[in-house]
All heavy atoms as a GROMACS GRO file, in nm:
protein
  652
    1MET      N    1  14.879  10.954  17.410
    1MET     CA    2  14.936  10.871  17.307
    1MET      C    3  14.990  10.961  17.196
    1MET      O    4  14.917  11.044  17.143
    1MET     CB    5  14.827  10.777  17.253
    1MET     CG    6  14.874  10.685  17.146
    1MET     SD    7  14.769  10.542  17.123
    1MET     CE    8  14.656  10.602  17.001
    2PRO      N    9  15.118  10.945  17.159
    2PRO     CA   10  15.176  11.030  17.055
    2PRO      C   11  15.106  11.009  16.920
    2PRO      O   12  15.062  10.900  16.888
    2PRO     CB   13  15.322  10.985  17.049
    2PRO     CG   14  15.346  10.910  17.174
    2PRO     CD   15  15.216  10.858  17.221
    3GLU      N   16  15.103  11.114  16.840
    3GLU     CA   17  15.034  11.107  16.712
    3GLU      C   18  15.107  11.021  16.609
    3GLU      O   19  15.045  10.955  16.527
    3GLU     CB   20  15.018  11.248  16.654
    3GLU     CG   21  14.931  11.337  16.737
    3GLU     CD   22  14.928  11.477  16.678
    3GLU    OE1   23  14.978  11.496  16.566
    3GLU    OE2   24  14.875  11.566  16.746
    4HIS      N   25  15.237  11.023  16.611
    4HIS     CA   26  15.315  10.954  16.508
    4HIS      C   27  15.337  10.805  16.537
    4HIS      O   28  15.400  10.738  16.458
    4HIS     CB   29  15.450  11.025  16.489
    4HIS     CG   30  15.536  11.021  16.611
    4HIS    ND1   31  15.517  11.105  16.718
    4HIS    CD2   32  15.642  10.943  16.642
    4HIS    CE1   33  15.606  11.079  16.811
    4HIS    NE2   34  15.684  10.981  16.768
    5VAL      N   35  15.288  10.751  16.648
    5VAL     CA   36  15.306  10.610  16.683
    5VAL      C   37  15.172  10.540  16.668
    5VAL      O   38  15.071  10.583  16.724
    5VAL     CB   39  15.359  10.596  16.828
    5VAL    CG1   40  15.373  10.451  16.865
    5VAL    CG2   41  15.490  10.669  16.843
    6SER      N   42  15.173  10.427  16.593
    6SER     CA   43  15.048  10.354  16.572
    6SER      C   44  15.016  10.268  16.695
    6SER      O   45  15.100  10.245  16.782
    6SER     CB   46  15.058  10.265  16.449
    6SER     OG   47  15.143  10.156  16.475
    7PHE      N   48  14.891  10.222  16.696
    7PHE     CA   49  14.846  10.138  16.808
    7PHE      C   50  14.928  10.010  16.817
    7PHE      O   51  14.962   9.965  16.926
    7PHE     CB   52  14.697  10.106  16.790
    7PHE     CG   53  14.643  10.012  16.893
    7PHE    CD1   54  14.624  10.054  17.023
    7PHE    CD2   55  14.613   9.881  16.860
    7PHE    CE1   56  14.576   9.968  17.120
    7PHE    CE2   57  14.565   9.794  16.956
    7PHE     CZ   58  14.546   9.837  17.086
    8LEU      N   59  14.961   9.949  16.702
    8LEU     CA   60  15.039   9.825  16.702
    8LEU      C   61  15.181   9.848  16.755
    8LEU      O   62  15.238   9.760  16.820
    8LEU     CB   63  15.043   9.765  16.562
    8LEU     CG   64  14.910   9.711  16.510
    8LEU    CD1   65  14.926   9.662  16.367
    8LEU    CD2   66  14.858   9.601  16.599
    9GLN      N   67  15.238   9.965  16.726
    9GLN     CA   68  15.371   9.994  16.779
    9GLN      C   69  15.369  10.011  16.930
    9GLN      O   70  15.466   9.981  16.998
    9GLN     CB   71  15.427  10.120  16.712
    9GLN     CG   72  15.469  10.097  16.568
    9GLN     CD   73  15.515  10.225  16.502
    9GLN    OE1   74  15.467  10.334  16.536
    9GLN    NE2   75  15.609  10.214  16.409
   10LEU      N   76  15.260  10.061  16.983
   10LEU     CA   77  15.248  10.073  17.128
   10LEU      C   78  15.217   9.938  17.193
   10LEU      O   79  15.257   9.910  17.306
   10LEU     CB   80  15.138  10.173  17.164
   10LEU     CG   81  15.168  10.318  17.136
   10LEU    CD1   82  15.045  10.403  17.165
   10LEU    CD2   83  15.284  10.366  17.221
   11LEU      N   84  15.147   9.853  17.120
   11LEU     CA   85  15.108   9.723  17.174
   11LEU      C   86  15.226   9.625  17.175
   11LEU      O   87  15.232   9.535  17.258
   11LEU     CB   88  14.992   9.666  17.092
   11LEU     CG   89  14.924   9.542  17.144
   11LEU    CD1   90  14.862   9.570  17.281
   11LEU    CD2   91  14.818   9.496  17.046
   12GLY      N   92  15.322   9.642  17.083
   12GLY     CA   93  15.436   9.550  17.070
   12GLY      C   94  15.516   9.533  17.199
   12GLY      O   95  15.536   9.421  17.246
   13PRO      N   96  15.564   9.640  17.260
   13PRO     CA   97  15.642   9.625  17.384
   13PRO      C   98  15.561   9.564  17.498
   13PRO      O   99  15.613   9.489  17.580
   13PRO     CB  100  15.686   9.767  17.418
   13PRO     CG  101  15.678   9.842  17.292
   13PRO     CD  102  15.570   9.778  17.212
   14VAL      N  103  15.432   9.592  17.502
   14VAL     CA  104  15.347   9.535  17.607
   14VAL      C  105  15.338   9.384  17.589
   14VAL      O  106  15.349   9.307  17.686
   14VAL     CB  107  15.206   9.600  17.605
   14VAL    CG1  108  15.113   9.530  17.700
   14VAL    CG2  109  15.217   9.748  17.636
   15VAL      N  110  15.318   9.339  17.465
   15VAL     CA  111  15.310   9.195  17.438
   15VAL      C  112  15.444   9.128  17.468
   15VAL      O  113  15.448   9.019  17.527
   15VAL     CB  114  15.266   9.172  17.291
   15VAL    CG1  115  15.279   9.026  17.253
   15VAL    CG2  116  15.123   9.220  17.271
   16LEU      N  117  15.554   9.191  17.428
   16LEU     CA  118  15.686   9.133  17.457
   16LEU      C  119  15.712   9.125  17.608
   16LEU      O  120  15.768   9.026  17.657
   16LEU     CB  121  15.795   9.215  17.389
   16LEU     CG  122  15.804   9.199  17.238
   16LEU    CD1  123  15.911   9.292  17.181
   16LEU    CD2  124  15.835   9.056  17.201
   17ALA      N  125  15.673   9.228  17.681
   17ALA     CA  126  15.692   9.225  17.827
   17ALA      C  127  15.607   9.116  17.890
   17ALA      O  128  15.653   9.044  17.979
   17ALA     CB  129  15.657   9.361  17.886
   18LEU      N  130  15.484   9.101  17.843
   18LEU     CA  131  15.397   8.996  17.896
   18LEU      C  132  15.453   8.858  17.865
   18LEU      O  133  15.454   8.769  17.951
   18LEU     CB  134  15.256   9.011  17.838
   18LEU     CG  135  15.154   8.907  17.884
   18LEU    CD1  136  15.132   8.919  18.034
   18LEU    CD2  137  15.024   8.924  17.808
   19ALA      N  138  15.505   8.840  17.743
   19ALA     CA  139  15.565   8.711  17.706
   19ALA      C  140  15.688   8.683  17.793
   19ALA      O  141  15.710   8.568  17.836
   19ALA     CB  142  15.602   8.711  17.558
   20ALA      N  143  15.770   8.784  17.821
   20ALA     CA  144  15.888   8.765  17.905
   20ALA      C  145  15.849   8.726  18.047
   20ALA      O  146  15.910   8.638  18.108
   20ALA     CB  147  15.973   8.892  17.906
   21VAL      N  148  15.746   8.791  18.100
   21VAL     CA  149  15.700   8.758  18.236
   21VAL      C  150  15.647   8.615  18.241
   21VAL      O  151  15.678   8.538  18.334
   21VAL     CB  152  15.593   8.859  18.282
   21VAL    CG1  153  15.522   8.811  18.407
   21VAL    CG2  154  15.656   8.995  18.306
   22LEU      N  155  15.569   8.575  18.139
   22LEU     CA  156  15.518   8.438  18.136
   22LEU      C  157  15.631   8.337  18.122
   22LEU      O  158  15.628   8.230  18.184
   22LEU     CB  159  15.417   8.423  18.022
   22LEU     CG  160  15.284   8.494  18.041
   22LEU    CD1  161  15.200   8.482  17.915
   22LEU    CD2  162  15.211   8.439  18.161
   23TRP      N  163  15.733   8.368  18.040
   23TRP     CA  164  15.845   8.277  18.022
   23TRP      C  165  15.923   8.260  18.153
   23TRP      O  166  15.958   8.148  18.190
   23TRP     CB  167  15.936   8.330  17.912
   23TRP     CG  168  16.054   8.242  17.885
   23TRP    CD1  169  16.056   8.126  17.815
   23TRP    CD2  170  16.188   8.263  17.932
   23TRP    NE1  171  16.182   8.074  17.814
   23TRP    CE2  172  16.266   8.157  17.886
   23TRP    CE3  173  16.248   8.364  18.008
   23TRP    CZ2  174  16.400   8.146  17.913
   23TRP    CZ3  175  16.383   8.351  18.035
   23TRP    CH2  176  16.458   8.245  17.987
   24VAL      N  177  15.951   8.370  18.221
   24VAL     CA  178  16.025   8.362  18.348
   24VAL      C  179  15.943   8.286  18.451
   24VAL      O  180  15.996   8.203  18.526
   24VAL     CB  181  16.061   8.504  18.397
   24VAL    CG1  182  16.112   8.502  18.540
   24VAL    CG2  183  16.165   8.567  18.305
   25THR      N  184  15.813   8.311  18.456
   25THR     CA  185  15.727   8.239  18.551
   25THR      C  186  15.728   8.089  18.523
   25THR      O  187  15.741   8.008  18.614
   25THR     CB  188  15.583   8.294  18.544
   25THR    OG1  189  15.586   8.433  18.568
   25THR    CG2  190  15.495   8.225  18.645
   26GLY      N  191  15.717   8.053  18.396
   26GLY     CA  192  15.722   7.911  18.359
   26GLY      C  193  15.855   7.847  18.391
   26GLY      O  194  15.861   7.733  18.437
   27LEU      N  195  15.962   7.920  18.366
   27LEU     CA  196  16.096   7.868  18.396
   27LEU      C  197  16.114   7.846  18.545
   27LEU      O  198  16.169   7.743  18.588
   27LEU     CB  199  16.201   7.964  18.342
   27LEU     CG  200  16.346   7.920  18.353
   27LEU    CD1  201  16.369   7.795  18.270
   27LEU    CD2  202  16.438   8.032  18.307
   28ILE      N  203  16.069   7.939  18.626
   28ILE     CA  204  16.080   7.924  18.771
   28ILE      C  205  15.998   7.805  18.819
   28ILE      O  206  16.044   7.724  18.900
   28ILE     CB  207  16.037   8.053  18.842
   28ILE    CG1  208  16.140   8.163  18.818
   28ILE    CG2  209  16.016   8.030  18.991
   28ILE    CD1  210  16.099   8.300  18.867
   29ARG      N  211  15.876   7.791  18.768
   29ARG     CA  212  15.793   7.677  18.808
   29ARG      C  213  15.855   7.545  18.765
   29ARG      O  214  15.851   7.446  18.837
   29ARG     CB  215  15.653   7.690  18.748
   29ARG     CG  216  15.574   7.803  18.813
   29ARG     CD  217  15.435   7.805  18.764
   29ARG     NE  218  15.367   7.685  18.815
   29ARG     CZ  219  15.242   7.654  18.787
   29ARG    NH1  220  15.172   7.732  18.709
   29ARG    NH2  221  15.188   7.546  18.838
   30LEU      N  222  15.916   7.543  18.646
   30LEU     CA  223  15.981   7.422  18.597
   30LEU      C  224  16.100   7.385  18.685
   30LEU      O  225  16.117   7.269  18.723
   30LEU     CB  226  16.026   7.442  18.453
   30LEU     CG  227  16.098   7.324  18.388
   30LEU    CD1  228  16.001   7.210  18.366
   30LEU    CD2  229  16.161   7.366  18.258
   31LEU      N  230  16.182   7.484  18.718
   31LEU     CA  231  16.301   7.456  18.799
   31LEU      C  232  16.264   7.418  18.942
   31LEU      O  233  16.331   7.337  19.004
   31LEU     CB  234  16.395   7.576  18.799
   31LEU     CG  235  16.463   7.603  18.665
   31LEU    CD1  236  16.547   7.730  18.673
   31LEU    CD2  237  16.547   7.486  18.622
   32ARG      N  238  16.160   7.475  18.996
   32ARG     CA  239  16.117   7.438  19.130
   32ARG      C  240  16.050   7.302  19.133
   32ARG      O  241  16.049   7.234  19.234
   32ARG     CB  242  16.020   7.542  19.186
   32ARG     CG  243  16.086   7.666  19.232
   32ARG     CD  244  15.987   7.756  19.300
   32ARG     NE  245  16.051   7.878  19.345
   32ARG     CZ  246  15.987   7.979  19.398
   32ARG    NH1  247  15.856   7.973  19.412
   32ARG    NH2  248  16.052   8.086  19.437
   33GLY      N  249  15.993   7.261  19.020
   33GLY     CA  250  15.920   7.135  19.014
   33GLY      C  251  16.010   7.014  19.004
   33GLY      O  252  15.966   6.902  19.025
   34VAL      N  253  16.139   7.033  18.972
   34VAL     CA  254  16.230   6.919  18.960
   34VAL      C  255  16.271   6.875  19.099
   34VAL      O  256  16.332   6.951  19.174
   34VAL     CB  257  16.354   6.958  18.875
   34VAL    CG1  258  16.455   6.845  18.875
   34VAL    CG2  259  16.312   6.992  18.734
   35ARG      N  260  16.237   6.755  19.133
   35ARG     CA  261  16.273   6.698  19.262
   35ARG      C  262  16.370   6.583  19.239
   35ARG      O  263  16.357   6.509  19.142
   35ARG     CB  264  16.149   6.644  19.334
   35ARG     CG  265  16.041   6.748  19.355
   35ARG     CD  266  16.072   6.830  19.480
   35ARG     NE  267  15.965   6.922  19.511
   35ARG     CZ  268  15.970   7.051  19.484
   35ARG    NH1  269  16.074   7.102  19.424
   35ARG    NH2  270  15.869   7.130  19.515
   36PRO      N  271  16.467   6.563  19.328
   36PRO     CA  272  16.564   6.454  19.308
   36PRO      C  273  16.498   6.317  19.299
   36PRO      O  274  16.544   6.232  19.225
   36PRO     CB  275  16.655   6.462  19.431
   36PRO     CG  276  16.636   6.599  19.484
   36PRO     CD  277  16.499   6.644  19.445
   37GLU      N  278  16.392   6.295  19.371
   37GLU     CA  279  16.329   6.163  19.367
   37GLU      C  280  16.254   6.139  19.236
   37GLU      O  281  16.227   6.025  19.201
   37GLU     CB  282  16.236   6.142  19.486
   37GLU     CG  283  16.123   6.244  19.497
   37GLU     CD  284  16.162   6.368  19.577
   37GLU    OE1  285  16.277   6.378  19.620
   37GLU    OE2  286  16.074   6.453  19.594
   38ARG      N  287  16.223   6.245  19.162
   38ARG     CA  288  16.155   6.228  19.034
   38ARG      C  289  16.251   6.242  18.916
   38ARG      O  290  16.211   6.227  18.803
   38ARG     CB  291  16.044   6.331  19.020
   38ARG     CG  292  15.925   6.300  19.106
   38ARG     CD  293  15.811   6.388  19.068
   38ARG     NE  294  15.834   6.523  19.119
   38ARG     CZ  295  15.769   6.631  19.077
   38ARG    NH1  296  15.679   6.621  18.984
   38ARG    NH2  297  15.795   6.749  19.129
   39SER      N  298  16.374   6.273  18.942
   39SER     CA  299  16.471   6.296  18.836
   39SER      C  300  16.510   6.164  18.770
   39SER      O  301  16.534   6.065  18.837
   39SER     CB  302  16.594   6.364  18.895
   39SER     OG  303  16.694   6.374  18.796
   40PRO      N  304  16.521   6.161  18.635
   40PRO     CA  305  16.564   6.037  18.569
   40PRO      C  306  16.709   6.003  18.597
   40PRO      O  307  16.751   5.890  18.577
   40PRO     CB  308  16.541   6.066  18.420
   40PRO     CG  309  16.528   6.213  18.409
   40PRO     CD  310  16.484   6.265  18.542
   41TRP      N  311  16.788   6.101  18.646
   41TRP     CA  312  16.929   6.074  18.676
   41TRP      C  313  16.948   6.022  18.818
   41TRP      O  314  17.055   5.978  18.853
   41TRP     CB  315  17.011   6.200  18.656
   41TRP     CG  316  17.004   6.246  18.514
   41TRP    CD1  317  17.073   6.194  18.408
   41TRP    CD2  318  16.922   6.348  18.460
   41TRP    NE1  319  17.039   6.258  18.293
   41TRP    CE2  320  16.946   6.354  18.321
   41TRP    CE3  321  16.831   6.435  18.515
   41TRP    CZ2  322  16.883   6.444  18.238
   41TRP    CZ3  323  16.768   6.525  18.431
   41TRP    CH2  324  16.794   6.529  18.296
   42HIS      N  325  16.846   6.026  18.898
   42HIS     CA  326  16.853   5.976  19.035
   42HIS      C  327  16.836   5.825  19.031
   42HIS      O  328  16.744   5.775  18.970
   42HIS     CB  329  16.743   6.042  19.119
   42HIS     CG  330  16.757   6.015  19.265
   42HIS    ND1  331  16.692   5.911  19.325
   42HIS    CD2  332  16.828   6.077  19.362
   42HIS    CE1  333  16.723   5.910  19.454
   42HIS    NE2  334  16.805   6.010  19.478
   43PRO      N  335  16.926   5.748  19.096
   43PRO     CA  336  16.917   5.603  19.087
   43PRO      C  337  16.785   5.546  19.137
   43PRO      O  338  16.738   5.446  19.087
   43PRO     CB  339  17.033   5.553  19.174
   43PRO     CG  340  17.112   5.670  19.214
   43PRO     CD  341  17.038   5.794  19.177
   44GLY      N  342  16.724   5.610  19.232
   44GLY     CA  343  16.599   5.558  19.286
   44GLY      C  344  16.476   5.613  19.216
   44GLY      O  345  16.364   5.586  19.255
   45GLY      N  346  16.499   5.695  19.111
   45GLY     CA  347  16.387   5.757  19.042
   45GLY      C  348  16.301   5.655  18.969
   45GLY      O  349  16.346   5.548  18.931
   46SER      N  350  16.176   5.688  18.951
   46SER     CA  351  16.085   5.595  18.886
   46SER      C  352  16.055   5.638  18.743
   46SER      O  353  15.954   5.598  18.687
   46SER     CB  354  15.956   5.587  18.966
   46SER     OG  355  15.895   5.714  18.971
   47ALA      N  356  16.140   5.721  18.683
   47ALA     CA  357  16.113   5.771  18.549
   47ALA      C  358  16.118   5.659  18.446
   47ALA      O  359  16.044   5.660  18.349
   47ALA     CB  360  16.214   5.879  18.513
   48LEU      N  361  16.203   5.560  18.466
   48LEU     CA  362  16.217   5.450  18.370
   48LEU      C  363  16.178   5.317  18.433
   48LEU      O  364  16.232   5.213  18.398
   48LEU     CB  365  16.361   5.444  18.318
   48LEU     CG  366  16.411   5.571  18.249
   48LEU    CD1  367  16.557   5.556  18.211
   48LEU    CD2  368  16.329   5.602  18.127
   49SER      N  369  16.082   5.320  18.520
   49SER     CA  370  16.047   5.196  18.590
   49SER      C  371  15.978   5.096  18.499
   49SER      O  372  15.972   4.978  18.532
   49SER     CB  373  15.958   5.229  18.710
   49SER     OG  374  15.836   5.287  18.664
   50ALA      N  375  15.926   5.137  18.385
   50ALA     CA  376  15.858   5.045  18.296
   50ALA      C  377  15.956   4.961  18.215
   50ALA      O  378  15.920   4.857  18.161
   50ALA     CB  379  15.766   5.121  18.200
   51LEU      N  380  16.081   5.006  18.207
   51LEU     CA  381  16.182   4.930  18.132
   51LEU      C  382  16.240   4.819  18.219
   51LEU      O  383  16.257   4.834  18.340
   51LEU     CB  384  16.294   5.023  18.088
   51LEU     CG  385  16.255   5.134  17.991
   51LEU    CD1  386  16.374   5.222  17.961
   51LEU    CD2  387  16.200   5.076  17.863
   52PRO      N  388  16.272   4.705  18.159
   52PRO     CA  389  16.332   4.597  18.237
   52PRO      C  390  16.474   4.634  18.281
   52PRO      O  391  16.540   4.716  18.218
   52PRO     CB  392  16.334   4.479  18.140
   52PRO     CG  393  16.331   4.540  18.005
   52PRO     CD  394  16.254   4.668  18.018
   53HIS      N  395  16.520   4.573  18.388
   53HIS     CA  396  16.655   4.598  18.438
   53HIS      C  397  16.756   4.537  18.343
   53HIS      O  398  16.729   4.437  18.276
   53HIS     CB  399  16.672   4.538  18.577
   53HIS     CG  400  16.588   4.607  18.681
   53HIS    ND1  401  16.616   4.733  18.726
   53HIS    CD2  402  16.476   4.568  18.745
   53HIS    CE1  403  16.526   4.769  18.815
   53HIS    NE2  404  16.438   4.670  18.829
   54GLN      N  405  16.874   4.598  18.339
   54GLN     CA  406  16.979   4.545  18.253
   54GLN      C  407  17.035   4.417  18.315
   54GLN      O  408  17.038   4.400  18.436
   54GLN     CB  409  17.091   4.646  18.237
   54GLN     CG  410  17.052   4.765  18.152
   54GLN     CD  411  17.171   4.855  18.127
   54GLN    OE1  412  17.273   4.845  18.194
   54GLN    NE2  413  17.158   4.941  18.029
   55ARG      N  414  17.084   4.332  18.225
   55ARG     CA  415  17.147   4.208  18.272
   55ARG      C  416  17.279   4.240  18.340
   55ARG      O  417  17.352   4.330  18.298
   55ARG     CB  418  17.173   4.115  18.155
   55ARG     CG  419  17.048   4.066  18.087
   55ARG     CD  420  17.082   3.990  17.962
   55ARG     NE  421  17.174   3.882  17.994
   55ARG     CZ  422  17.171   3.763  17.936
   55ARG    NH1  423  17.083   3.739  17.843
   55ARG    NH2  424  17.257   3.670  17.968
   56GLN      N  425  17.311   4.168  18.444
   56GLN     CA  426  17.438   4.189  18.513
   56GLN      C  427  17.551   4.110  18.448
   56GLN      O  428  17.667   4.144  18.462
   56GLN     CB  429  17.425   4.149  18.661
   56GLN     CG  430  17.326   4.234  18.736
   56GLN     CD  431  17.366   4.381  18.739
   56GLN    OE1  432  17.482   4.413  18.750
   56GLN    NE2  433  17.268   4.469  18.726
   57THR      N  434  17.517   4.004  18.377
   57THR     CA  435  17.618   3.923  18.309
   57THR      C  436  17.593   3.930  18.159
   57THR      O  437  17.479   3.938  18.115
   57THR     CB  438  17.612   3.777  18.355
   57THR    OG1  439  17.481   3.726  18.327
   57THR    CG2  440  17.640   3.765  18.504
   58PRO      N  441  17.699   3.924  18.081
   58PRO     CA  442  17.678   3.928  17.936
   58PRO      C  443  17.621   3.796  17.886
   58PRO      O  444  17.632   3.692  17.954
   58PRO     CB  445  17.819   3.951  17.882
   58PRO     CG  446  17.910   3.896  17.986
   58PRO     CD  447  17.839   3.919  18.116
   59PRO      N  448  17.561   3.795  17.770
   59PRO     CA  449  17.513   3.668  17.715
   59PRO      C  450  17.630   3.576  17.685
   59PRO      O  451  17.743   3.622  17.660
   59PRO     CB  452  17.439   3.708  17.588
   59PRO     CG  453  17.486   3.845  17.555
   59PRO     CD  454  17.531   3.907  17.683
   60GLU      N  455  17.605   3.449  17.685
   60GLU     CA  456  17.713   3.354  17.658
   60GLU      C  457  17.755   3.363  17.512
   60GLU      O  458  17.674   3.386  17.424
   60GLU     CB  459  17.666   3.213  17.690
   60GLU     CG  460  17.637   3.192  17.838
   60GLU     CD  461  17.598   3.049  17.867
   60GLU    OE1  462  17.638   2.959  17.791
   60GLU    OE2  463  17.528   3.028  17.965
   61LEU      N  464  17.886   3.346  17.490
   61LEU     CA  465  17.938   3.351  17.354
   61LEU      C  466  17.903   3.222  17.282
   61LEU      O  467  17.906   3.113  17.340
   61LEU     CB  468  18.089   3.371  17.356
   61LEU     CG  469  18.138   3.504  17.414
   61LEU    CD1  470  18.290   3.508  17.416
   61LEU    CD2  471  18.084   3.619  17.331
   62GLU      N  472  17.874   3.235  17.154
   62GLU     CA  473  17.844   3.118  17.073
   62GLU      C  474  17.955   3.100  16.973
   62GLU      O  475  18.010   3.196  16.920
   62GLU     CB  476  17.710   3.136  17.001
   62GLU     CG  477  17.592   3.149  17.095
   62GLU     CD  478  17.462   3.168  17.021
   62GLU    OE1  479  17.461   3.153  16.897
   62GLU    OE2  480  17.363   3.198  17.085
   63ALA      N  481  17.989   2.976  16.946
   63ALA     CA  482  18.092   2.946  16.849
   63ALA      C  483  18.044   2.830  16.762
   63ALA      O  484  17.976   2.738  16.810
   63ALA     CB  485  18.222   2.907  16.918
   64VAL      N  486  18.078   2.837  16.634
   64VAL     CA  487  18.040   2.733  16.540
   64VAL      C  488  18.167   2.686  16.471
   64VAL      O  489  18.246   2.766  16.422
   64VAL     CB  490  17.939   2.787  16.435
   64VAL    CG1  491  17.906   2.681  16.333
   64VAL    CG2  492  17.814   2.839  16.504
   65GLU      N  493  18.187   2.557  16.468
   65GLU     CA  494  18.303   2.500  16.398
   65GLU      C  495  18.276   2.501  16.249
   65GLU      O  496  18.169   2.461  16.203
   65GLU     CB  497  18.330   2.356  16.445
   65GLU     CG  498  18.395   2.348  16.582
   65GLU     CD  499  18.536   2.405  16.579
   65GLU    OE1  500  18.609   2.387  16.479
   65GLU    OE2  501  18.573   2.469  16.679
   66LEU      N  502  18.372   2.550  16.172
   66LEU     CA  503  18.359   2.552  16.028
   66LEU      C  504  18.426   2.430  15.967
   66LEU      O  505  18.530   2.383  16.016
   66LEU     CB  506  18.424   2.679  15.971
   66LEU     CG  507  18.366   2.813  16.015
   66LEU    CD1  508  18.446   2.927  15.953
   66LEU    CD2  509  18.220   2.823  15.977
   67SER      N  510  18.367   2.382  15.860
   67SER     CA  511  18.428   2.270  15.789
   67SER      C  512  18.547   2.324  15.709
   67SER      O  513  18.560   2.445  15.687
   67SER     CB  514  18.326   2.206  15.695
   67SER     OG  515  18.293   2.296  15.592
   68PRO      N  516  18.638   2.236  15.665
   68PRO     CA  517  18.752   2.284  15.585
   68PRO      C  518  18.708   2.360  15.460
   68PRO      O  519  18.770   2.461  15.423
   68PRO     CB  520  18.827   2.156  15.550
   68PRO     CG  521  18.791   2.061  15.658
   68PRO     CD  522  18.651   2.095  15.697
   69ALA      N  523  18.600   2.318  15.396
   69ALA     CA  524  18.553   2.388  15.276
   69ALA      C  525  18.503   2.529  15.313
   69ALA      O  526  18.526   2.625  15.239
   69ALA     CB  527  18.441   2.308  15.210
   70GLU      N  528  18.436   2.540  15.425
   70GLU     CA  529  18.387   2.670  15.469
   70GLU      C  530  18.503   2.763  15.506
   70GLU      O  531  18.500   2.883  15.476
   70GLU     CB  532  18.292   2.655  15.587
   70GLU     CG  533  18.159   2.592  15.551
   70GLU     CD  534  18.075   2.558  15.672
   70GLU    OE1  535  18.131   2.531  15.780
   70GLU    OE2  536  17.951   2.559  15.657
   71ARG      N  537  18.605   2.707  15.570
   71ARG     CA  538  18.723   2.787  15.603
   71ARG      C  539  18.792   2.838  15.478
   71ARG      O  540  18.833   2.953  15.469
   71ARG     CB  541  18.821   2.706  15.688
   71ARG     CG  542  18.791   2.719  15.836
   71ARG     CD  543  18.897   2.656  15.922
   71ARG     NE  544  18.832   2.535  15.976
   71ARG     CZ  545  18.882   2.412  15.976
   71ARG    NH1  546  19.003   2.392  15.930
   71ARG    NH2  547  18.815   2.312  16.024
   72ASP      N  548  18.805   2.750  15.376
   72ASP     CA  549  18.867   2.792  15.250
   72ASP      C  550  18.784   2.899  15.181
   72ASP      O  551  18.839   2.996  15.126
   72ASP     CB  552  18.884   2.671  15.157
   72ASP     CG  553  18.987   2.573  15.209
   72ASP    OD1  554  19.071   2.614  15.292
   72ASP    OD2  555  18.983   2.456  15.167
   73ALA      N  556  18.651   2.884  15.183
   73ALA     CA  557  18.563   2.983  15.121
   73ALA      C  558  18.575   3.118  15.194
   73ALA      O  559  18.579   3.224  15.131
   73ALA     CB  560  18.420   2.934  15.121
   74PHE      N  561  18.584   3.112  15.326
   74PHE     CA  562  18.597   3.236  15.404
   74PHE      C  563  18.731   3.302  15.376
   74PHE      O  564  18.739   3.424  15.359
   74PHE     CB  565  18.581   3.206  15.553
   74PHE     CG  566  18.589   3.328  15.639
   74PHE    CD1  567  18.485   3.419  15.640
   74PHE    CD2  568  18.701   3.352  15.718
   74PHE    CE1  569  18.492   3.534  15.719
   74PHE    CE2  570  18.708   3.466  15.796
   74PHE     CZ  571  18.604   3.556  15.797
   75ALA      N  572  18.838   3.223  15.368
   75ALA     CA  573  18.970   3.279  15.338
   75ALA      C  574  18.970   3.342  15.199
   75ALA      O  575  19.028   3.449  15.178
   75ALA     CB  576  19.077   3.170  15.348
   76GLY      N  577  18.905   3.279  15.102
   76GLY     CA  578  18.895   3.336  14.968
   76GLY      C  579  18.816   3.467  14.970
   76GLY      O  580  18.851   3.563  14.899
   77LEU      N  581  18.710   3.473  15.047
   77LEU     CA  582  18.630   3.594  15.058
   77LEU      C  583  18.713   3.706  15.119
   77LEU      O  584  18.708   3.821  15.074
   77LEU     CB  585  18.506   3.568  15.141
   77LEU     CG  586  18.411   3.684  15.162
   77LEU    CD1  587  18.354   3.730  15.029
   77LEU    CD2  588  18.300   3.648  15.258
   78VAL      N  589  18.791   3.675  15.223
   78VAL     CA  590  18.874   3.776  15.287
   78VAL      C  591  18.979   3.827  15.189
   78VAL      O  592  19.003   3.948  15.179
   78VAL     CB  593  18.940   3.719  15.415
   78VAL    CG1  594  19.048   3.813  15.467
   78VAL    CG2  595  18.836   3.693  15.519
   79ARG      N  596  19.039   3.738  15.111
   79ARG     CA  597  19.138   3.780  15.010
   79ARG      C  598  19.072   3.870  14.904
   79ARG      O  599  19.129   3.968  14.860
   79ARG     CB  600  19.203   3.658  14.944
   79ARG     CG  601  19.313   3.596  15.025
   79ARG     CD  602  19.393   3.495  14.942
   79ARG     NE  603  19.310   3.387  14.892
   79ARG     CZ  604  19.282   3.276  14.958
   79ARG    NH1  605  19.332   3.258  15.081
   79ARG    NH2  606  19.207   3.181  14.906
   80GLN      N  607  18.951   3.832  14.863
   80GLN     CA  608  18.881   3.908  14.761
   80GLN      C  609  18.845   4.049  14.811
   80GLN      O  610  18.861   4.147  14.740
   80GLN     CB  611  18.755   3.834  14.719
   80GLN     CG  612  18.674   3.905  14.613
   80GLN     CD  613  18.545   3.829  14.582
   80GLN    OE1  614  18.518   3.725  14.638
   80GLN    NE2  615  18.466   3.886  14.493
   81LEU      N  616  18.799   4.058  14.935
   81LEU     CA  617  18.760   4.187  14.990
   81LEU      C  618  18.880   4.274  15.024
   81LEU      O  619  18.871   4.397  15.021
   81LEU     CB  620  18.672   4.168  15.113
   81LEU     CG  621  18.534   4.107  15.087
   81LEU    CD1  622  18.460   4.083  15.217
   81LEU    CD2  623  18.453   4.195  14.994
   82SER      N  624  18.992   4.214  15.057
   82SER     CA  625  19.110   4.293  15.093
   82SER      C  626  19.196   4.322  14.970
   82SER      O  627  19.300   4.386  14.983
   82SER     CB  628  19.192   4.222  15.200
   82SER     OG  629  19.245   4.101  15.146
   83ASP      N  630  19.155   4.275  14.852
   83ASP     CA  631  19.228   4.299  14.726
   83ASP      C  632  19.372   4.249  14.734
   83ASP      O  633  19.464   4.315  14.685
   83ASP     CB  634  19.225   4.446  14.687
   83ASP     CG  635  19.086   4.495  14.654
   83ASP    OD1  636  19.006   4.417  14.601
   83ASP    OD2  637  19.058   4.613  14.683
   84GLY      N  638  19.393   4.137  14.796
   84GLY     CA  639  19.525   4.076  14.800
   84GLY      C  640  19.621   4.142  14.898
   84GLY      O  641  19.739   4.114  14.898
   85ARG      N  642  19.574   4.232  14.982
   85ARG     CA  643  19.664   4.300  15.076
   85ARG      C  644  19.686   4.214  15.197
   85ARG      O  645  19.618   4.140  15.248
   85ARG     CB  646  19.603   4.433  15.123
   85ARG     CG  647  19.614   4.537  15.016
   85ARG     CD  648  19.564   4.668  15.062
   85ARG     NE  649  19.425   4.678  15.015
   85ARG     CZ  650  19.338   4.770  15.054
   85ARG    NH1  651  19.375   4.859  15.141
   85ARG    NH2  652  19.219   4.774  15.005
   0.00000   0.00000   0.00000
């Protein structure tokens, strides 16, 4: 061990190398662990099975008839918000 290098300076590269090896090992295990049947992007995957299925048809539209006074009030509101444009 050289005299001018402290113990912590010698330990630094060893710790960094160990961290790099652990990171690469974890990355490889993660990438190998992804299976198409477990993938959330796979249509048959069960990743989101707890959520209800989406509706195939949209909800029905609702319409309400306005009285003449309500129509006038709405037109006045639109004029007020648009500043007469």
